[in-house]
Residue, then its C-alpha position, 0 to 999 in steps of 0.5 A: m667210365p669209372a666205377i661208383a660206389v653203393e652205399f647202405l647202412d655201413e656195407s659198401y659196394l662197387v659197381e663196375d663198368d659192365d656189371v649190373f648190380r641187384f637189390g632186393r630180398d636176394g641179390d648183390l645187395v640183400l635187403d631183408d631175406a626174409n620178408r617175403f613181401m619184398h621183391r627178389t629184385v627190388g631194383t638195379i644199378a647199371r651203366a647205360g652208354s655215358v650215365w649210370v641208371i637206377q631202376n626201380l622194379g618194386r611193385p608198388t613201392e617207391l624207392p627212396i634215393t640219397p645221393s652223397s650230395g644228401t638231396r633225397s628223392a624217389l622213383p616211382s614204383g613199377g619199373t621207373a628208372a633215373 
């Protein structure tokens, strides 16, 4: 399966098949390292079989997601995945 691109602001990251991409206060994508209220890992992106899965590990925060199609959605908090 081909790699996927993750874009945040002006940064772009390539996530390969066997990678687990972590984002939060600490990780592959650092969102805000000075914010001690943010989880070290807010979420992950990884391949599961033939699909890519985004998992929200943050509590109690929803995780807004906007794919390239422009349709915005949000993952509820607490370990949910899409």
